[in-house]
C-alpha positions in Angstrom: 8.1 -7.9 -76.1 9.4 -5.1 -73.9 5.8 -4.2 -73.2 4.6 -7.9 -72.2 7.8 -7.7 -69.9 6.9 -4.5 -68.3 3.3 -5.4 -67.5 4.7 -8.8 -66.0 6.8 -6.7 -63.6 4.2 -4.5 -63.0 1.8 -7.3 -61.6 4.2 -8.9 -60.0 5.4 -6.0 -57.9 1.5 -5.8 -56.8 1.4 -9.1 -56.4 4.7 -8.9 -54.0 2.9 -6.1 -52.7 0.0 -7.3 -51.8 1.8 -10.5 -50.3 3.1 -8.0 -48.1 0.3 -6.6 -47.0 -0.9 -9.6 -45.7 1.5 -10.8 -44.2 2.3 -7.6 -41.8 -1.7 -7.8 -41.2 -1.2 -11.3 -40.4 1.9 -10.3 -37.7 -0.7 -7.5 -36.4 -3.2 -9.9 -35.7 -0.6 -12.4 -34.3 0.7 -9.7 -31.9 -2.7 -9.3 -30.8 -3.2 -12.4 -30.1 0.1 -13.5 -28.2 -1.2 -10.2 -26.0 -1.4 -11.8 -22.0 -5.2 -11.2 -22.2 -5.3 -12.8 -18.5 -3.6 -10.0 -17.2 -5.7 -7.2 -18.9 -8.8 -8.9 -17.7 -7.6 -8.8 -13.9 -6.7 -5.0 -14.0 -9.7 -4.4 -16.2 -11.9 -6.0 -13.2 -10.0 -4.3 -10.6 -10.6 -1.3 -12.1 -14.5 -1.5 -12.2 -14.6 -2.0 -8.7 -12.5 0.7 -8.2 -15.0 3.0 -10.2 -17.8 1.4 -8.6 -16.5 2.3 -5.0 -15.7 6.0 -6.2 -19.2 6.4 -7.5 -21.0 5.0 -4.4 -18.8 7.4 -2.6 -19.3 10.6 -4.3 -23.4 9.2 -4.0 -22.8 8.6 -0.7 -21.1 11.7 0.7 -20.3 14.3 -2.0 -23.4 15.2 -2.8 -27.5 16.1 -1.7 -29.4 14.4 -3.8 -33.3 16.2 -4.1 -35.5 13.9 -6.6 -36.7 10.4 -5.8 -34.4 8.8 -8.0 -31.4 10.5 -6.4 -32.1 10.1 -3.3 -32.9 6.2 -4.0 -29.1 6.0 -5.3 -27.8 8.2 -2.4 -29.5 5.6 0.1 -28.7 2.3 -1.7 -24.7 3.6 -1.9 -24.9 4.7 1.8 -25.9 1.4 2.3 -23.6 -0.3 0.0 -20.0 1.2 1.8 -21.8 0.4 5.6 -22.5 -3.2 4.5 -20.2 -6.2 5.4 -20.1 -7.3 1.9 -17.7 -4.4 0.9 -15.7 -4.2 4.0 -15.3 -8.3 3.5 -14.0 -7.5 -0.8 -12.6 -4.1 -0.5 -9.5 -5.1 0.6 -9.0 -8.3 -1.8 -10.0 -6.1 -4.7 -7.8 -3.3 -4.2 -4.9 -5.5 -3.3 -5.2 -7.7 -6.6 -5.6 -4.0 -8.2 -2.0 -3.2 -6.7 -0.9 -6.9 -7.3 -1.7 -6.6 -11.1 -0.2 -3.0 -11.5 3.1 -4.2 -10.3 2.6 -7.6 -12.6 1.6 -5.2 -15.7 5.9 -3.8 -15.1 7.1 -6.9 -16.7 5.2 -5.6 -20.4 6.4 -2.0 -20.2 9.0 -1.1 -22.1 9.4 2.4 -20.4 8.0 1.8 -16.5 10.0 5.9 -15.6 8.2 7.3 -18.1 4.7 5.4 -17.4 4.9 6.0 -13.8 5.7 9.3 -14.6 2.4 9.8 -16.5 0.5 7.7 -13.8 1.9 10.7 -11.3 1.2 13.1 -13.5 -2.5 12.3 -13.9 -3.2 11.6 -10.1 -1.7 15.1 -9.6 -4.1 16.6 -12.1 -6.5 14.9 -10.0 -5.2 17.2 -7.1 -5.0 20.2 -9.0 -9.1 20.0 -10.2 -10.8 18.3 -6.4 -8.9 21.4 -4.6 -10.1 23.6 -6.7 -13.5 22.3 -6.9 -13.7 21.7 -2.4 -14.8 25.5 -2.4 -18.1 25.0 -4.3 -18.3 21.2 -3.3 -16.7 21.0 0.4 -13.5 19.2 1.4 -14.5 15.5 1.3 -13.6 15.6 -2.5 -9.9 16.4 -2.0 -7.2 13.5 -3.4 -4.1 14.8 -2.6 -2.4 11.2 -2.7 -5.0 8.8 -4.1 -4.5 5.5 -6.1 -3.0 7.1 -9.0 -0.5 9.3 -6.8 0.5 5.5 -5.0 0.6 3.3 -8.1 2.7 6.1 -9.8 5.2 6.5 -7.0 5.8 2.7 -6.9 6.3 2.7 -10.7 9.1 5.3 -10.1 10.4 3.2 -7.3 10.8 -0.2 -9.3 12.2 1.7 -12.4 15.4 3.2 -10.1 15.9 -0.1 -8.6 15.1 -2.0 -12.4 18.1 0.3 -14.2 20.5 -1.3 -11.3 19.3 -4.6 -12.2 17.5 -5.5 -9.2 17.5 -9.6 -8.5 14.1 -11.4 -8.0 15.1 -12.3 -4.6 15.5 -8.1 -2.9 12.3 -8.0 -4.6 11.3 -10.2 -2.9 12.9 -8.8 0.7 11.5 -5.5 -0.2 8.2 -6.6 -0.6 7.7 -8.4 2.9 9.6 -5.3 4.3 7.8 -2.8 3.3 4.3 -4.9 4.0 5.4 -5.5 7.5 7.0 -1.5 8.3 3.2 -0.4 6.7 1.3 -2.6 9.1 3.5 -2.2 12.1 2.7 1.4 11.7 -0.7 1.1 11.1 -0.9 -1.2 14.1 1.1 0.8 16.6 -0.5 4.4 15.8 3.1 5.6 14.9 1.8 7.9 12.2 1.6 10.5 14.3 5.4 10.7 14.7 5.7 10.6 10.4 6.1 13.9 8.5 5.7 12.5 5.3 1.7 11.8 5.7 1.3 10.4 2.4 3.7 7.7 3.8 1.2 5.5 6.2 -2.5 4.7 6.8 -4.1 7.0 9.5 -6.6 9.1 10.4 -4.6 12.2 10.0 -3.9 11.5 6.3 -7.6 10.6 5.7 -8.3 13.7 6.7 -5.7 15.6 4.2 -6.7 13.7 1.5 -10.3 12.7 2.3 -11.8 12.2 -1.4 -9.2 9.0 -1.2 -6.1 8.0 0.2 -3.6 5.2 -0.7 -0.7 5.5 1.6 2.5 4.1 -0.1 3.1 1.4 3.0 2.1 -0.8 2.5 0.7 -0.7 -1.2 4.5 -0.9 -2.2 5.0 -3.8 -0.6 2.0 -5.5 -2.5 2.8 -3.5 -6.0 6.7 -5.4 -5.6 4.9 -8.7 -4.9 3.1 -8.3 -8.3 6.5 -7.5 -10.0 7.8 -10.7 -8.4 5.2 -12.7 -10.0 5.5 -11.7 -13.1 9.3 -11.8 -13.6 8.7 -15.4 -12.2 5.7 -15.9 -14.0 5.5 -13.8 -17.0 9.7 -13.9 -17.8 8.4 -14.6 -21.2 5.9 -12.3 -21.7 3.4 -14.7 -23.1 0.0 -15.8 -21.9 -0.8 -18.8 -19.4 -4.2 -19.6 -19.8 -4.2 -19.8 -23.7 -6.2 -17.8 -26.4 -10.1 -17.0 -26.1 -12.5 -15.8 -27.9 -12.4 -12.5 -27.4 -16.0 -11.1 -27.6 -16.8 -13.0 -24.2 -13.7 -10.8 -22.6 -13.0 -7.9 -24.4 -15.0 -5.0 -22.9 -13.3 -6.5 -19.5 -10.0 -6.3 -21.5 -10.4 -3.1 -23.0 -11.1 -1.4 -19.8 -7.7 -3.2 -18.3 -6.0 -1.7 -21.5 -7.0 1.8 -21.0 -7.5 2.0 -17.4 -6.1 5.4 -16.2 -8.0 7.0 -19.1 -11.0 5.2 -17.1 -9.7 6.4 -13.9 -9.5 9.7 -14.9 -13.1 9.8 -16.7 -14.9 8.4 -13.7 -12.8 11.0 -11.6 -13.2 14.2 -12.9 -16.3 13.5 -15.1 -18.5 11.5 -13.2 -17.7 14.2 -10.4 -18.4 16.6 -12.6 -21.4 15.5 -14.2 -23.2 14.7 -11.0 -22.6 18.0 -10.0 -24.2 19.3 -13.2 -27.5 17.0 -12.5 -27.5 18.4 -8.9 -27.2 21.4 -9.7 -30.3 21.7 -12.5 -31.8 19.7 -10.1 -32.1 16.2 -12.3 -30.6 14.3 -9.2 
């Protein structure tokens, strides 16, 4: 009788453990399903455009190619950079990317730590590009690119968020940053500003020729994204329903790991092109 009781108890215990494992798995699946996929998708789509744009810049301006394939890609990249299509679409993609980055702060558990990581990655790119400038020319240097800008935007927002910044003030800051940024750019007053990374100017592009994203007006677009996130995604739930993951997963994967993909495209991509041109494969 005792042995039977022990056996039944053991089987019951294993059954409970199995049920708990299934419940945990279901909770994990539900959490995965509840992720706001449209935000990941938009961020991933915009990041793919940013990577494409930088790759075309590298082919068009940074390297000299000796093979027919390399020259063909270089000519194509130069045509793309001077095309009306790029001029018509570039600002929209860039704006959407910055707005989405601000919107994503709604889902972040620690904006300050996340932003420090992004800014640190930007500083790493600065060190690498300045280190290779002697070999590849000053055109590769990125002293204040997209990661520097997004990192600073995130840190500024983290500070404001710690003081429970209301939505009306976020809206005022967004409009103010946009207005000041566009005004300084239009009036060409940037020569009088000591912080060269603050506004758009030819001087700033000469300082960071590889990539330059001024803090203003982009901080305004970042705040606009924060405002949209606070108003539309305050419950942190998708607004477009669930979709079949296989149709969107490649792009959402890029969106979830956008920092890693950007670093790979900037550092590893340039290093790979440098090696391929040096050995005569491009």
